[in-house]
Biopython code that builds the backbone (N, CA, C, O; Angstrom):
import numpy as np
from Bio.PDB.StructureBuilder import StructureBuilder

atoms = [
    (1, "UNK", "N", (105.754, 164.504, 16.096)),
    (1, "UNK", "CA", (105.930, 165.477, 17.082)),
    (1, "UNK", "C", (107.225, 165.023, 18.148)),
    (1, "UNK", "O", (107.833, 165.806, 18.877)),
    (2, "UNK", "N", (107.421, 163.814, 18.048)),
    (2, "UNK", "CA", (108.408, 163.303, 18.903)),
    (2, "UNK", "C", (109.914, 163.465, 18.447)),
    (2, "UNK", "O", (110.867, 163.292, 19.207)),
    (3, "UNK", "N", (110.010, 163.804, 17.160)),
    (3, "UNK", "CA", (111.225, 164.026, 16.387)),
    (3, "UNK", "C", (111.635, 165.552, 16.919)),
    (3, "UNK", "O", (112.728, 165.785, 17.434)),
    (4, "UNK", "N", (110.681, 166.478, 16.736)),
    (4, "UNK", "CA", (110.847, 167.576, 17.081)),
    (4, "UNK", "C", (111.016, 167.937, 18.763)),
    (4, "UNK", "O", (111.697, 168.872, 19.182)),
    (5, "UNK", "N", (110.295, 167.047, 19.563)),
    (5, "UNK", "CA", (110.567, 167.216, 20.900)),
    (5, "UNK", "C", (112.165, 166.670, 21.173)),
    (5, "UNK", "O", (112.894, 167.242, 21.983)),
    (6, "UNK", "N", (112.480, 165.814, 20.603)),
    (6, "UNK", "CA", (113.806, 165.113, 20.856)),
    (6, "UNK", "C", (114.919, 166.349, 20.551)),
    (6, "UNK", "O", (115.750, 166.725, 21.377)),
    (7, "UNK", "N", (114.762, 166.891, 19.217)),
    (7, "UNK", "CA", (115.537, 167.911, 18.711)),
    (7, "UNK", "C", (115.599, 169.161, 19.729)),
    (7, "UNK", "O", (116.622, 169.746, 20.086)),
    (8, "UNK", "N", (114.526, 169.383, 20.039)),
    (8, "UNK", "CA", (114.426, 170.614, 21.043)),
    (8, "UNK", "C", (115.394, 170.310, 22.474)),
    (8, "UNK", "O", (116.255, 171.069, 22.921)),
    (9, "UNK", "N", (115.030, 169.139, 22.967)),
    (9, "UNK", "CA", (115.811, 168.779, 23.946)),
    (9, "UNK", "C", (117.398, 168.874, 23.779)),
    (9, "UNK", "O", (118.095, 169.562, 24.525)),
    (10, "UNK", "N", (117.899, 168.100, 22.709)),
    (10, "UNK", "CA", (119.140, 168.214, 22.284)),
    (10, "UNK", "C", (119.781, 169.557, 21.937)),
    (10, "UNK", "O", (121.004, 169.671, 21.847)),
    (11, "UNK", "N", (118.977, 170.524, 21.752)),
    (11, "UNK", "CA", (119.594, 171.781, 21.321)),
    (11, "UNK", "C", (119.193, 172.776, 22.325)),
    (11, "UNK", "O", (119.393, 173.953, 22.025)),
    (12, "UNK", "N", (118.685, 172.524, 23.419)),
    (12, "UNK", "CA", (118.539, 173.498, 24.436)),
    (12, "UNK", "C", (119.989, 174.469, 24.612)),
    (12, "UNK", "O", (121.128, 174.015, 24.722)),
    (13, "UNK", "N", (119.648, 175.735, 24.605)),
    (13, "UNK", "CA", (120.836, 176.425, 24.835)),
    (13, "UNK", "C", (121.801, 176.702, 23.741)),
    (13, "UNK", "O", (122.760, 177.455, 23.915)),
    (14, "UNK", "N", (121.561, 176.109, 22.630)),
    (14, "UNK", "CA", (122.468, 176.218, 21.429)),
    (14, "UNK", "C", (122.311, 177.577, 20.600)),
    (14, "UNK", "O", (121.400, 177.816, 19.808)),
    (15, "UNK", "N", (123.231, 178.308, 20.888)),
    (15, "UNK", "CA", (123.250, 179.762, 20.384)),
    (15, "UNK", "C", (123.563, 179.864, 18.874)),
    (15, "UNK", "O", (123.526, 180.961, 18.317)),
    (16, "UNK", "N", (123.891, 178.658, 18.164)),
    (16, "UNK", "CA", (124.347, 178.801, 16.724)),
    (16, "UNK", "C", (122.892, 178.747, 16.098)),
    (16, "UNK", "O", (122.956, 179.140, 14.933)),
    (17, "UNK", "N", (121.821, 178.456, 16.402)),
    (17, "UNK", "CA", (120.642, 178.327, 15.689)),
    (17, "UNK", "C", (119.968, 179.913, 15.778)),
    (17, "UNK", "O", (120.243, 180.779, 16.609)),
    (18, "UNK", "N", (119.062, 179.986, 14.716)),
    (18, "UNK", "CA", (118.169, 181.248, 14.779)),
    (18, "UNK", "C", (117.569, 181.590, 16.121)),
    (18, "UNK", "O", (117.745, 182.629, 16.757)),
    (19, "UNK", "N", (116.693, 180.346, 16.509)),
    (19, "UNK", "CA", (116.136, 180.300, 17.730)),
    (19, "UNK", "C", (116.960, 179.597, 18.818)),
    (19, "UNK", "O", (117.415, 178.479, 18.579)),
    (20, "UNK", "N", (117.195, 180.246, 20.105)),
    (20, "UNK", "CA", (117.907, 179.439, 20.971)),
    (20, "UNK", "C", (116.781, 179.009, 21.968)),
    (20, "UNK", "O", (115.986, 179.755, 22.538)),
    (21, "UNK", "N", (116.878, 177.698, 22.053)),
    (21, "UNK", "CA", (115.791, 177.146, 22.881)),
    (21, "UNK", "C", (116.001, 177.498, 24.240)),
    (21, "UNK", "O", (117.130, 177.322, 24.699)),
    (22, "UNK", "N", (115.050, 177.995, 25.010)),
    (22, "UNK", "CA", (115.261, 178.323, 26.391)),
    (22, "UNK", "C", (114.879, 177.310, 27.170)),
    (22, "UNK", "O", (115.643, 176.779, 27.976)),
    (23, "UNK", "N", (113.371, 176.878, 26.948)),
    (23, "UNK", "CA", (112.432, 176.176, 27.748)),
    (23, "UNK", "C", (111.566, 175.154, 26.843)),
    (23, "UNK", "O", (111.188, 175.676, 25.794)),
    (24, "UNK", "N", (111.233, 174.020, 26.996)),
    (24, "UNK", "CA", (110.391, 173.144, 26.319)),
    (24, "UNK", "C", (109.475, 172.553, 27.258)),
    (24, "UNK", "O", (109.955, 172.042, 28.270)),
    (25, "UNK", "N", (108.275, 172.543, 27.086)),
    (25, "UNK", "CA", (107.243, 171.648, 27.652)),
    (25, "UNK", "C", (106.213, 170.963, 26.820)),
    (25, "UNK", "O", (105.814, 171.462, 25.768)),
    (26, "UNK", "N", (105.808, 169.902, 27.251)),
    (26, "UNK", "CA", (104.602, 169.275, 26.716)),
    (26, "UNK", "C", (103.451, 169.836, 27.119)),
    (26, "UNK", "O", (103.455, 170.151, 28.309)),
    (27, "UNK", "N", (102.314, 170.101, 26.430)),
    (27, "UNK", "CA", (101.079, 170.670, 26.931)),
    (27, "UNK", "C", (99.909, 169.535, 26.840)),
    (27, "UNK", "O", (100.032, 168.526, 26.145)),
    (28, "UNK", "N", (98.927, 169.785, 27.516)),
    (28, "UNK", "CA", (97.865, 168.739, 27.623)),
    (28, "UNK", "C", (97.226, 167.916, 26.295)),
    (28, "UNK", "O", (96.753, 166.781, 26.233)),
    (29, "UNK", "N", (97.410, 168.984, 25.226)),
    (29, "UNK", "CA", (97.156, 168.523, 23.908)),
    (29, "UNK", "C", (97.877, 167.827, 23.075)),
    (29, "UNK", "O", (97.577, 167.729, 21.885)),
    (30, "UNK", "N", (98.949, 167.244, 23.628)),
    (30, "UNK", "CA", (100.000, 166.739, 22.843)),
    (30, "UNK", "C", (100.731, 167.670, 21.984)),
    (30, "UNK", "O", (101.201, 167.205, 20.945)),
    (31, "UNK", "N", (100.896, 168.853, 22.235)),
    (31, "UNK", "CA", (101.752, 169.678, 21.593)),
    (31, "UNK", "C", (102.908, 170.159, 22.450)),
    (31, "UNK", "O", (103.057, 169.615, 23.544)),
    (32, "UNK", "N", (103.818, 171.203, 22.039)),
    (32, "UNK", "CA", (104.632, 171.614, 22.679)),
    (32, "UNK", "C", (104.620, 173.128, 22.847)),
    (32, "UNK", "O", (104.239, 173.919, 21.984)),
    (33, "UNK", "N", (105.079, 173.440, 24.056)),
    (33, "UNK", "CA", (105.028, 174.995, 24.342)),
    (33, "UNK", "C", (106.661, 175.350, 24.657)),
    (33, "UNK", "O", (107.243, 174.979, 25.677)),
    (34, "UNK", "N", (107.226, 176.083, 23.654)),
    (34, "UNK", "CA", (108.641, 176.252, 23.695)),
    (34, "UNK", "C", (108.777, 177.843, 23.739)),
    (34, "UNK", "O", (108.219, 178.634, 22.979)),
    (35, "UNK", "N", (109.702, 178.162, 24.870)),
    (35, "UNK", "CA", (110.205, 179.547, 24.960)),
    (35, "UNK", "C", (111.594, 179.594, 24.035)),
    (35, "UNK", "O", (112.535, 178.807, 24.146)),
    (36, "UNK", "N", (111.514, 180.502, 23.268)),
    (36, "UNK", "CA", (112.809, 180.660, 22.424)),
    (36, "UNK", "C", (113.289, 182.271, 22.588)),
    (36, "UNK", "O", (112.545, 183.185, 22.944)),
    (37, "UNK", "N", (114.598, 182.380, 22.267)),
    (37, "UNK", "CA", (115.166, 183.598, 21.988)),
    (37, "UNK", "C", (115.610, 183.599, 20.535)),
    (37, "UNK", "O", (116.252, 182.641, 20.103)),
    (38, "UNK", "N", (115.285, 184.672, 19.734)),
    (38, "UNK", "CA", (115.427, 184.756, 18.451)),
    (38, "UNK", "C", (116.884, 185.428, 18.248)),
    (38, "UNK", "O", (117.425, 185.884, 19.256)),
    (39, "UNK", "N", (117.465, 185.505, 17.167)),
    (39, "UNK", "CA", (118.770, 186.098, 17.054)),
    (39, "UNK", "C", (118.855, 187.496, 17.399)),
    (39, "UNK", "O", (119.845, 187.865, 18.031)),
    (40, "UNK", "N", (117.978, 188.315, 17.081)),
    (40, "UNK", "CA", (117.771, 189.530, 17.765)),
    (40, "UNK", "C", (117.538, 189.723, 19.095)),
    (40, "UNK", "O", (117.222, 190.850, 19.477)),
    (41, "UNK", "N", (117.642, 188.803, 19.882)),
    (41, "UNK", "CA", (117.325, 188.881, 21.241)),
    (41, "UNK", "C", (115.844, 189.043, 21.711)),
    (41, "UNK", "O", (115.626, 189.558, 22.807)),
    (42, "UNK", "N", (114.979, 188.683, 21.036)),
    (42, "UNK", "CA", (113.578, 188.726, 21.364)),
    (42, "UNK", "C", (113.177, 187.425, 21.827)),
    (42, "UNK", "O", (113.508, 186.426, 21.187)),
    (43, "UNK", "N", (112.524, 187.347, 22.835)),
    (43, "UNK", "CA", (111.990, 186.190, 23.651)),
    (43, "UNK", "C", (110.612, 186.067, 23.165)),
    (43, "UNK", "O", (109.800, 186.987, 23.265)),
    (44, "UNK", "N", (110.319, 184.789, 22.573)),
    (44, "UNK", "CA", (108.924, 184.593, 22.175)),
    (44, "UNK", "C", (108.664, 183.054, 22.503)),
    (44, "UNK", "O", (109.569, 182.220, 22.534)),
    (45, "UNK", "N", (107.192, 182.753, 22.766)),
    (45, "UNK", "CA", (106.784, 181.417, 22.884)),
    (45, "UNK", "C", (106.324, 180.940, 21.544)),
    (45, "UNK", "O", (105.628, 181.595, 20.768)),
    (46, "UNK", "N", (106.820, 179.632, 21.334)),
    (46, "UNK", "CA", (106.315, 178.956, 19.984)),
    (46, "UNK", "C", (105.334, 177.633, 20.570)),
    (46, "UNK", "O", (105.772, 176.736, 21.291)),
    (47, "UNK", "N", (104.058, 177.730, 20.131)),
    (47, "UNK", "CA", (103.205, 176.632, 20.212)),
    (47, "UNK", "C", (103.044, 175.758, 19.343)),
    (47, "UNK", "O", (102.245, 176.069, 18.459)),
    (48, "UNK", "N", (103.617, 174.551, 19.250)),
    (48, "UNK", "CA", (103.738, 173.572, 18.057)),
    (48, "UNK", "C", (102.620, 172.466, 18.294)),
    (48, "UNK", "O", (102.591, 171.828, 19.346)),
    (49, "UNK", "N", (101.765, 172.281, 17.342)),
    (49, "UNK", "CA", (100.708, 171.461, 17.413)),
    (49, "UNK", "C", (100.497, 170.707, 16.167)),
    (49, "UNK", "O", (100.996, 171.218, 15.164)),
    (50, "UNK", "N", (99.823, 169.532, 16.013)),
    (50, "UNK", "CA", (99.306, 169.030, 14.863)),
    (50, "UNK", "C", (98.603, 170.082, 14.293)),
    (50, "UNK", "O", (97.998, 170.780, 15.106)),
    (51, "UNK", "N", (98.497, 170.443, 12.928)),
    (51, "UNK", "CA", (97.794, 171.501, 12.152)),
    (51, "UNK", "C", (96.256, 171.377, 12.561)),
    (51, "UNK", "O", (95.579, 172.402, 12.636)),
    (52, "UNK", "N", (95.785, 170.310, 12.787)),
    (52, "UNK", "CA", (94.331, 170.021, 12.683)),
    (52, "UNK", "C", (93.918, 170.264, 14.305)),
    (52, "UNK", "O", (92.746, 170.416, 14.649)),
    (53, "UNK", "N", (95.012, 170.278, 15.215)),
    (53, "UNK", "CA", (94.564, 170.560, 16.477)),
    (53, "UNK", "C", (95.160, 171.784, 17.224)),
    (53, "UNK", "O", (95.551, 171.854, 18.390)),
    (54, "UNK", "N", (95.130, 172.735, 16.248)),
    (54, "UNK", "CA", (95.853, 173.956, 16.768)),
    (54, "UNK", "C", (95.076, 175.234, 17.147)),
    (54, "UNK", "O", (95.589, 176.350, 17.064)),
    (55, "UNK", "N", (93.788, 175.011, 17.574)),
    (55, "UNK", "CA", (92.963, 176.062, 17.960)),
    (55, "UNK", "C", (93.879, 176.875, 19.115)),
    (55, "UNK", "O", (94.465, 176.371, 20.074)),
    (56, "UNK", "N", (93.823, 178.183, 18.752)),
    (56, "UNK", "CA", (94.612, 179.241, 19.536)),
    (56, "UNK", "C", (93.533, 179.795, 20.568)),
    (56, "UNK", "O", (92.522, 180.299, 20.079)),
    (57, "UNK", "N", (93.635, 179.757, 21.692)),
    (57, "UNK", "CA", (92.824, 180.448, 22.733)),
    (57, "UNK", "C", (93.794, 180.517, 24.097)),
    (57, "UNK", "O", (94.666, 179.681, 24.333)),
    (58, "UNK", "N", (93.541, 181.457, 24.798)),
    (58, "UNK", "CA", (94.365, 181.973, 25.743)),
    (58, "UNK", "C", (94.690, 183.268, 25.931)),
    (58, "UNK", "O", (94.337, 184.034, 25.035)),
    (59, "UNK", "N", (95.296, 183.740, 26.896)),
    (59, "UNK", "CA", (95.747, 185.265, 27.126)),
    (59, "UNK", "C", (96.915, 185.612, 26.495)),
    (59, "UNK", "O", (97.437, 186.684, 26.800)),
    (60, "UNK", "N", (97.407, 184.924, 25.696)),
    (60, "UNK", "CA", (98.771, 185.351, 25.072)),
    (60, "UNK", "C", (98.450, 185.988, 23.549)),
    (60, "UNK", "O", (97.606, 185.537, 22.774)),
    (61, "UNK", "N", (99.153, 186.918, 23.351)),
    (61, "UNK", "CA", (99.059, 187.807, 22.018)),
    (61, "UNK", "C", (99.868, 186.941, 20.870)),
    (61, "UNK", "O", (101.043, 186.573, 20.863)),
    (62, "UNK", "N", (98.917, 186.765, 19.993)),
    (62, "UNK", "CA", (99.377, 185.964, 18.904)),
    (62, "UNK", "C", (100.193, 186.896, 17.858)),
    (62, "UNK", "O", (99.627, 187.884, 17.392)),
    (63, "UNK", "N", (101.510, 186.584, 17.493)),
    (63, "UNK", "CA", (102.161, 187.362, 16.665)),
    (63, "UNK", "C", (102.226, 187.035, 15.337)),
    (63, "UNK", "O", (102.255, 187.870, 14.433)),
    (64, "UNK", "N", (102.254, 185.619, 15.160)),
    (64, "UNK", "CA", (102.390, 184.943, 13.759)),
    (64, "UNK", "C", (102.040, 183.528, 13.934)),
    (64, "UNK", "O", (102.149, 182.936, 15.008)),
    (65, "UNK", "N", (101.560, 182.940, 12.702)),
    (65, "UNK", "CA", (101.289, 181.544, 12.655)),
    (65, "UNK", "C", (102.045, 180.869, 11.399)),
    (65, "UNK", "O", (102.307, 181.554, 10.410)),
    (66, "UNK", "N", (102.302, 179.839, 11.454)),
    (66, "UNK", "CA", (102.717, 178.970, 10.329)),
    (66, "UNK", "C", (102.310, 177.564, 10.249)),
    (66, "UNK", "O", (102.110, 176.886, 11.257)),
    (67, "UNK", "N", (102.174, 177.071, 8.904)),
    (67, "UNK", "CA", (101.829, 175.508, 8.895)),
    (67, "UNK", "C", (102.873, 174.950, 8.022)),
    (67, "UNK", "O", (103.061, 175.254, 6.844)),
    (68, "UNK", "N", (103.633, 173.969, 8.837)),
    (68, "UNK", "CA", (104.540, 173.340, 8.014)),
    (68, "UNK", "C", (104.143, 171.832, 7.571)),
    (68, "UNK", "O", (103.333, 171.183, 8.233)),
    (69, "UNK", "N", (104.763, 171.319, 6.413)),
    (69, "UNK", "CA", (104.411, 169.895, 5.856)),
    (69, "UNK", "C", (104.841, 168.828, 6.783)),
    (69, "UNK", "O", (104.151, 167.822, 6.943)),
    (70, "UNK", "N", (105.887, 169.003, 7.359)),
    (70, "UNK", "CA", (106.326, 167.843, 8.326)),
    (70, "UNK", "C", (107.481, 168.410, 9.261)),
    (70, "UNK", "O", (108.007, 169.520, 9.171)),
    (71, "UNK", "N", (107.767, 167.373, 10.204)),
    (71, "UNK", "CA", (108.679, 167.831, 11.431)),
    (71, "UNK", "C", (110.199, 168.395, 10.838)),
    (71, "UNK", "O", (110.830, 169.282, 11.412)),
    (72, "UNK", "N", (110.570, 167.849, 9.835)),
    (72, "UNK", "CA", (112.076, 168.542, 9.412)),
    (72, "UNK", "C", (111.823, 169.776, 9.121)),
    (72, "UNK", "O", (112.732, 170.560, 9.394)),
    (73, "UNK", "N", (110.583, 170.345, 8.505)),
    (73, "UNK", "CA", (110.433, 171.737, 7.944)),
    (73, "UNK", "C", (110.465, 172.751, 9.366)),
    (73, "UNK", "O", (110.999, 173.860, 9.381)),
    (74, "UNK", "N", (109.922, 172.249, 10.288)),
    (74, "UNK", "CA", (109.749, 172.773, 11.690)),
    (74, "UNK", "C", (111.120, 172.968, 12.275)),
    (74, "UNK", "O", (111.481, 174.013, 12.818)),
    (75, "UNK", "N", (111.860, 171.888, 12.128)),
    (75, "UNK", "CA", (113.395, 171.881, 12.894)),
    (75, "UNK", "C", (114.114, 172.844, 11.872)),
    (75, "UNK", "O", (114.961, 173.579, 12.380)),
    (76, "UNK", "N", (113.941, 172.942, 10.712)),
    (76, "UNK", "CA", (114.600, 173.875, 9.703)),
    (76, "UNK", "C", (114.401, 175.294, 10.059)),
    (76, "UNK", "O", (115.303, 176.131, 10.081)),
    (77, "UNK", "N", (112.961, 175.542, 10.380)),
    (77, "UNK", "CA", (112.559, 176.976, 10.759)),
    (77, "UNK", "C", (113.393, 177.326, 12.145)),
    (77, "UNK", "O", (113.946, 178.419, 12.272)),
    (78, "UNK", "N", (113.439, 176.285, 13.199)),
    (78, "UNK", "CA", (114.070, 176.847, 14.421)),
    (78, "UNK", "C", (115.506, 176.889, 14.178)),
    (78, "UNK", "O", (116.116, 177.563, 15.008)),
    (79, "UNK", "N", (116.247, 176.322, 13.214)),
    (79, "UNK", "CA", (117.610, 176.607, 12.854)),
    (79, "UNK", "C", (117.980, 177.818, 12.234)),
    (79, "UNK", "O", (118.884, 178.529, 12.672)),
    (80, "UNK", "N", (117.239, 178.109, 11.118)),
    (80, "UNK", "CA", (117.467, 179.271, 10.259)),
    (80, "UNK", "C", (116.294, 180.494, 10.171)),
    (80, "UNK", "O", (116.406, 181.418, 9.365)),
    (81, "UNK", "N", (115.276, 180.387, 11.010)),
    (81, "UNK", "CA", (114.258, 181.278, 11.059)),
    (81, "UNK", "C", (113.537, 181.507, 9.729)),
    (81, "UNK", "O", (112.971, 182.593, 9.600)),
    (82, "UNK", "N", (113.489, 180.711, 8.818)),
    (82, "UNK", "CA", (113.199, 180.862, 7.499)),
    (82, "UNK", "C", (111.779, 179.841, 7.412)),
    (82, "UNK", "O", (111.805, 178.661, 7.761)),
    (83, "UNK", "N", (110.735, 180.433, 6.960)),
    (83, "UNK", "CA", (109.533, 179.761, 6.718)),
    (83, "UNK", "C", (109.640, 179.192, 5.392)),
    (83, "UNK", "O", (110.394, 179.782, 4.619)),
    (84, "UNK", "N", (108.921, 177.968, 4.897)),
    (84, "UNK", "CA", (108.861, 177.560, 3.660)),
    (84, "UNK", "C", (108.154, 178.318, 2.567)),
    (84, "UNK", "O", (107.136, 178.966, 2.809)),
    (85, "UNK", "N", (108.697, 178.239, 1.343)),
    (85, "UNK", "CA", (108.069, 179.218, 0.079)),
    (85, "UNK", "C", (106.535, 178.900, 0.248)),
    (85, "UNK", "O", (105.698, 179.803, 0.247)),
    (86, "UNK", "N", (106.235, 177.673, 0.381)),
    (86, "UNK", "CA", (104.673, 177.657, 0.242)),
    (86, "UNK", "C", (104.040, 176.760, 1.511)),
    (86, "UNK", "O", (104.620, 175.743, 1.892)),
    (87, "UNK", "N", (102.893, 177.194, 2.080)),
    (87, "UNK", "CA", (102.514, 176.330, 3.251)),
    (87, "UNK", "C", (101.246, 175.507, 2.814)),
    (87, "UNK", "O", (100.318, 175.894, 2.104)),
    (88, "UNK", "N", (101.427, 174.290, 3.402)),
    (88, "UNK", "CA", (100.290, 173.400, 3.117)),
    (88, "UNK", "C", (98.791, 173.929, 3.525)),
    (88, "UNK", "O", (98.781, 174.680, 4.501)),
    (89, "UNK", "N", (97.594, 173.662, 2.950)),
    (89, "UNK", "CA", (96.341, 174.085, 3.467)),
    (89, "UNK", "C", (96.202, 173.817, 5.018)),
    (89, "UNK", "O", (96.688, 172.791, 5.494)),
    (90, "UNK", "N", (95.641, 174.596, 5.687)),
    (90, "UNK", "CA", (95.516, 174.362, 7.168)),
    (90, "UNK", "C", (94.544, 173.371, 7.424)),
    (90, "UNK", "O", (94.418, 173.100, 8.618)),
    (91, "UNK", "N", (93.703, 172.653, 6.508)),
    (91, "UNK", "CA", (92.852, 171.616, 6.721)),
    (91, "UNK", "C", (93.469, 170.432, 6.487)),
    (91, "UNK", "O", (92.909, 169.394, 6.839)),
    (92, "UNK", "N", (94.748, 170.406, 5.840)),
    (92, "UNK", "CA", (95.492, 169.183, 5.741)),
    (92, "UNK", "C", (96.380, 168.750, 6.835)),
    (92, "UNK", "O", (96.675, 169.473, 7.787)),
    (93, "UNK", "N", (96.837, 167.420, 6.646)),
    (93, "UNK", "CA", (97.722, 167.242, 7.855)),
    (93, "UNK", "C", (99.247, 167.955, 7.672)),
    (93, "UNK", "O", (99.825, 168.060, 6.590)),
    (94, "UNK", "N", (99.691, 168.355, 8.789)),
    (94, "UNK", "CA", (100.719, 169.149, 8.884)),
    (94, "UNK", "C", (101.044, 169.690, 10.445)),
    (94, "UNK", "O", (100.385, 169.199, 11.361)),
    (95, "UNK", "N", (101.916, 170.556, 10.695)),
    (95, "UNK", "CA", (102.591, 170.998, 11.942)),
    (95, "UNK", "C", (102.273, 172.496, 12.035)),
    (95, "UNK", "O", (102.727, 173.318, 11.239)),
    (96, "UNK", "N", (101.476, 172.793, 13.047)),
    (96, "UNK", "CA", (101.189, 174.353, 13.091)),
    (96, "UNK", "C", (102.034, 175.009, 14.333)),
    (96, "UNK", "O", (101.990, 174.552, 15.475)),
    (97, "UNK", "N", (102.705, 175.994, 13.994)),
    (97, "UNK", "CA", (103.767, 176.774, 14.771)),
    (97, "UNK", "C", (103.023, 178.101, 15.013)),
    (97, "UNK", "O", (102.870, 178.885, 14.076)),
    (98, "UNK", "N", (102.566, 178.367, 16.220)),
    (98, "UNK", "CA", (102.182, 179.853, 16.692)),
    (98, "UNK", "C", (103.029, 180.488, 17.249)),
    (98, "UNK", "O", (103.620, 179.969, 18.196)),
    (99, "UNK", "N", (103.301, 181.627, 16.886)),
    (99, "UNK", "CA", (104.189, 182.533, 17.714)),
    (99, "UNK", "C", (103.492, 183.428, 18.555)),
    (99, "UNK", "O", (102.736, 184.281, 18.090)),
    (100, "UNK", "N", (103.726, 183.269, 19.927)),
    (100, "UNK", "CA", (103.056, 184.346, 20.893)),
    (100, "UNK", "C", (104.071, 185.079, 21.779)),
    (100, "UNK", "O", (105.224, 184.657, 21.866)),
    (101, "UNK", "N", (103.599, 186.334, 22.534)),
    (101, "UNK", "CA", (104.493, 187.009, 23.211)),
    (101, "UNK", "C", (104.493, 186.476, 24.447)),
    (101, "UNK", "O", (103.354, 186.172, 24.803)),
    (102, "UNK", "N", (105.457, 186.213, 25.353)),
    (102, "UNK", "CA", (105.331, 185.474, 26.594)),
    (102, "UNK", "C", (104.446, 186.457, 27.534)),
    (102, "UNK", "O", (104.400, 187.637, 27.186)),
    (103, "UNK", "N", (103.805, 186.098, 28.591)),
    (103, "UNK", "CA", (103.196, 186.884, 29.485)),
    (103, "UNK", "C", (103.962, 187.682, 30.564)),
    (103, "UNK", "O", (104.825, 187.066, 31.190)),
    (104, "UNK", "N", (103.752, 188.945, 30.845)),
    (104, "UNK", "CA", (104.497, 189.513, 31.852)),
    (104, "UNK", "C", (105.789, 189.884, 31.329)),
    (104, "UNK", "O", (105.899, 190.122, 30.126)),
    (105, "UNK", "N", (106.952, 189.971, 32.242)),
    (105, "UNK", "CA", (108.315, 190.457, 31.870)),
    (105, "UNK", "C", (109.181, 189.250, 31.230)),
    (105, "UNK", "O", (110.400, 189.358, 31.097)),
    (106, "UNK", "N", (108.562, 188.247, 30.895)),
    (106, "UNK", "CA", (109.308, 186.894, 30.444)),
    (106, "UNK", "C", (109.959, 187.246, 29.166)),
    (106, "UNK", "O", (111.016, 186.704, 28.842)),
    (107, "UNK", "N", (109.342, 188.181, 28.379)),
    (107, "UNK", "CA", (109.782, 188.606, 26.981)),
    (107, "UNK", "C", (111.210, 189.529, 26.834)),
    (107, "UNK", "O", (111.775, 189.738, 25.761)),
    (108, "UNK", "N", (111.625, 189.994, 28.063)),
    (108, "UNK", "CA", (112.655, 190.770, 28.045)),
    (108, "UNK", "C", (113.924, 190.151, 28.358)),
    (108, "UNK", "O", (114.020, 189.372, 29.306)),
    (109, "UNK", "N", (114.991, 190.478, 27.551)),
    (109, "UNK", "CA", (116.333, 190.163, 27.773)),
    (109, "UNK", "C", (117.261, 191.404, 27.959)),
    (109, "UNK", "O", (117.498, 192.304, 27.154)),
    (110, "UNK", "N", (117.680, 191.237, 29.102)),
    (110, "UNK", "CA", (118.510, 192.608, 29.574)),
    (110, "UNK", "C", (119.940, 192.165, 29.960)),
    (110, "UNK", "O", (120.168, 191.037, 30.397)),
    (111, "UNK", "N", (120.801, 193.018, 29.796)),
    (111, "UNK", "CA", (122.365, 192.938, 30.154)),
    (111, "UNK", "C", (122.542, 193.790, 31.233)),
    (111, "UNK", "O", (121.924, 194.839, 31.417)),
    (112, "UNK", "N", (123.456, 193.282, 31.987)),
    (112, "UNK", "CA", (123.925, 193.947, 33.237)),
    (112, "UNK", "C", (124.743, 195.272, 32.564)),
    (112, "UNK", "O", (125.230, 195.316, 31.434)),
    (113, "UNK", "N", (124.748, 196.372, 33.626)),
    (113, "UNK", "CA", (125.324, 197.466, 33.135)),
    (113, "UNK", "C", (126.872, 197.316, 33.209)),
    (113, "UNK", "O", (127.287, 196.505, 34.037)),
    (114, "UNK", "N", (127.739, 197.958, 32.489)),
    (114, "UNK", "CA", (129.039, 197.710, 32.377)),
    (114, "UNK", "C", (129.604, 198.051, 33.640)),
    (114, "UNK", "O", (129.242, 198.976, 34.367)),
    (115, "UNK", "N", (130.637, 197.125, 33.871)),
    (115, "UNK", "CA", (131.310, 197.522, 35.376)),
    (115, "UNK", "C", (132.470, 198.570, 34.973)),
    (115, "UNK", "O", (133.127, 198.452, 33.939)),
    (116, "UNK", "N", (132.645, 199.607, 35.912)),
    (116, "UNK", "CA", (133.874, 200.354, 35.629)),
    (116, "UNK", "C", (135.026, 200.320, 36.473)),
    (116, "UNK", "O", (136.028, 200.971, 36.178)),
]
sb = StructureBuilder()
sb.init_structure("model")
sb.init_model(0)
sb.init_chain("A")
sb.init_seg("    ")
for serial, (resi, resn, name, xyz) in enumerate(atoms, 1):
    if name == "N":
        sb.init_residue(resn, " ", resi, " ")
    sb.init_atom(name, np.array(xyz, "f"), 0.0, 1.0, " ", f" {name:<3s}", serial, name[0])
structure = sb.get_structure()
């Protein structure tokens, strides 16, 4: 998980990746809570945890979930937005990424009106 955390810190604001990292926080269960903007300007939260400790609970709306075999697969997902062809069994070691909608208006990306 430390490799992913370091990568997130070094790539915050990098618009060259599929997911632009906006904010990263460690959560109380040794996971990561990451706010990102996708290439189509949609803001979502990614909850990154060890696959065995990824019980989803809370007021957030779950959009999707993925299980990756290792940290490098998670980083590749953040770079290009593509999931691996096959996912490991959820009962085996791996890394779970839950895609959730942000609460409130945090998911809106707006642009100022054109100046005339």
